C-alpha positions in Angstrom: 22.0 62.4 -45.7 25.3 63.4 -44.2 27.2 61.1 -46.6 25.5 62.7 -49.6 26.4 66.1 -48.3 30.0 65.2 -47.8 30.2 63.8 -51.3 28.7 67.0 -52.7 31.4 69.0 -50.8 34.2 66.8 -52.1 32.9 67.1 -55.7 32.8 70.9 -55.3 36.4 71.0 -54.0 37.5 68.8 -56.9 35.8 71.1 -59.4 37.2 74.3 -58.0 40.7 72.8 -58.0 40.1 71.8 -61.7 39.3 75.4 -62.4 42.4 76.5 -60.5 44.6 74.2 -62.6 43.1 75.6 -65.8 43.9 79.2 -64.6 47.5 78.2 -63.6 48.0 76.8 -67.1 46.7 80.0 -68.7 48.9 82.2 -66.5 51.9 80.1 -67.7 50.7 80.5 -71.3 50.2 84.3 -70.9 53.7 84.6 -69.5 55.2 83.0 -72.6 53.0 85.0 -74.9 53.9 88.3 -73.2 57.6 87.8 -73.1 57.7 86.9 -76.8 54.6 88.8 -78.1 53.4 85.6 -79.5 50.1 86.6 -81.2 49.1 83.0 -82.1 49.4 81.8 -78.5 47.6 84.9 -77.3 44.8 84.0 -79.7 44.5 80.5 -78.3 44.2 81.9 -74.8 41.4 84.2 -75.8 39.5 81.3 -77.4 39.8 79.2 -74.2 38.2 81.8 -72.0 34.7 80.3 -72.6 35.7 77.1 -70.9 36.6 78.9 -67.8 33.3 80.8 -67.8 31.3 77.6 -68.2 33.1 75.9 -65.3 32.7 79.0 -63.1 28.9 78.9 -63.7 28.8 75.1 -63.0 30.6 75.6 -59.7 28.4 78.4 -58.5 25.3 76.5 -59.4 26.5 73.4 -57.4 27.3 75.6 -54.4 23.9 77.2 -54.4 22.2 73.9 -54.8 24.0 72.5 -51.7 23.2 75.6 -49.7 19.5 75.2 -50.6 19.3 71.5 -50.0 21.4 71.0 -46.9 21.4 74.5 -45.2 24.9 73.9 -43.8 26.3 75.7 -40.8 29.7 76.6 -39.2 32.8 75.2 -41.1 30.7 73.8 -44.0 29.0 77.1 -44.6 32.3 78.9 -44.5 33.7 76.5 -47.0 30.8 77.0 -49.5 30.8 80.8 -49.1 34.5 80.9 -49.6 34.4 78.6 -52.7 31.7 80.9 -54.3 34.0 83.9 -53.8 37.2 82.1 -54.9 35.3 80.8 -57.9 34.5 84.4 -58.9 38.1 85.5 -58.5 39.4 82.7 -60.6 37.0 83.6 -63.4 38.1 87.2 -63.1 41.7 86.2 -63.4 40.7 84.4 -66.6 39.1 87.6 -67.8 42.3 89.6 -67.1 44.4 87.0 -68.8 42.2 87.3 -71.8 42.6 91.1 -71.7 46.4 90.7 -71.7 46.2 88.3 -74.6 44.2 90.8 -76.6 46.7 93.5 -75.8 49.4 91.2 -77.0 47.6 90.6 -80.3 47.2 94.4 -80.8 50.8 95.1 -80.0 52.0 92.4 -82.4 50.2 94.1 -85.2 51.6 97.6 -84.5 54.8 99.2 -85.7 57.3 98.7 -82.9 60.5 100.6 -82.1 63.4 100.0 -79.7 61.5 100.7 -76.5 60.7 97.5 -74.5 59.5 97.3 -71.0 60.7 94.1 -69.3 57.7 92.4 -67.8 59.5 89.3 -66.8 59.8 90.2 -63.0 56.2 91.3 -62.8 54.7 88.3 -64.6 56.9 85.9 -62.6 55.6 87.4 -59.3 52.0 87.3 -60.4 52.4 83.6 -61.5 53.9 82.8 -58.0 51.0 84.6 -56.3 48.4 82.6 -58.3 50.2 79.3 -57.7 50.6 79.9 -54.0 47.0 81.1 -53.5 45.8 77.8 -55.0 48.4 75.8 -53.0 47.0 77.4 -49.9 43.6 76.1 -50.9 44.7 72.6 -51.7 46.7 72.3 -48.5 44.4 74.5 -46.4 47.5 76.3 -45.3 47.2 79.8 -43.6 50.9 80.4 -43.8 51.0 80.0 -47.6 48.0 82.3 -47.9 49.7 84.9 -45.7 52.8 84.8 -48.0 50.6 85.6 -51.0 49.4 88.7 -49.2 53.0 89.8 -48.6 53.8 89.7 -52.4 51.0 92.1 -53.5 52.9 95.3 -52.7 55.8 94.1 -54.8 53.6 93.7 -57.8 52.0 97.1 -57.2 55.5 98.7 -57.1 56.4 97.2 -60.4 53.1 98.5 -61.9 53.9 102.0 -60.7 57.4 101.7 -62.2 55.9 100.6 -65.5 53.5 103.5 -65.6 56.2 106.0 -64.9 58.7 104.6 -67.5 56.2 104.1 -70.2 54.6 107.5 -69.7 58.0 109.0 -70.1 58.4 107.1 -73.3 55.1 108.4 -74.6 56.2 112.0 -73.9 59.4 111.4 -75.9 57.8 109.4 -78.8 54.1 110.5 -79.0 53.8 108.9 -82.4 54.0 105.5 -80.7 51.3 106.3 -78.1 49.0 103.5 -79.1 51.7 100.9 -78.8 52.9 102.2 -75.5 49.4 102.6 -74.0 48.8 98.9 -74.6 52.0 98.2 -72.6 50.5 100.3 -69.7 47.3 98.3 -69.9 49.2 95.1 -69.7 50.7 96.2 -66.4 47.2 97.1 -65.1 45.8 93.7 -66.0 48.7 91.9 -64.3 48.2 94.0 -61.2 44.5 93.0 -61.2 45.5 89.3 -61.5 47.6 89.8 -58.4 44.7 91.5 -56.6 42.4 88.5 -57.3 45.1 86.1 -56.1 45.3 88.1 -52.9 41.5 87.8 -52.6 41.7 84.1 -52.9 44.4 83.9 -50.2 42.2 86.0 -47.9 39.2 83.7 -48.6 41.3 80.7 -47.7 42.2 82.2 -44.4 38.5 82.9 -43.8 37.7 79.3 -44.8 40.2 77.9 -42.3 39.8 80.0 -39.2 36.8 82.3 -39.9 39.0 85.5 -39.8 37.9 88.2 -42.2 41.1 90.2 -43.2 39.9 92.2 -46.2 40.2 96.0 -46.1 43.1 95.9 -43.7 41.1 94.4 -40.8 43.8 91.9 -39.9 
């Protein structure tokens, strides 16, 4: 019985890491699409979202099955609870990446002018946060997870700068409001990706040592 249980846990971990790898690849693709406003690549990202949704459902069902069959306790229970939450955050990252890709498609169709907000620093930080949050899961490393938490404020600061700068551009060029609003929404979606990466890091810390640090309880 125990061997079967261990095999189930190993399979769940492999599958959640597969989902993580898919998300990492899409973050990289979104970065390329955003920095070049590549509508074709953005369209491919949108189409791929269903694969992420299907794998997320599969992982949740497997976790619930194991919980029902084996009624795990202590570390094993923490692992399964954490995987369910991480699974949900990964799927939501996928949704945010799809939202960004749709914004890129919309922006690419609109008349543009000489205003450009440089998203390179923000998207690079978000990519690092996603990668490190998954590295912390792979390596079960609290220090890596803690580093992810330290980066979230930096992304929030860039988002605030983007809102301020783009709002000023809207005031100066109201005829380009639709175009500029889409740029603001991109910054919001990127910020949400960072938030979900932070959630994953927090859940890794809980998985490892049982410490709940959400809502500033650390």
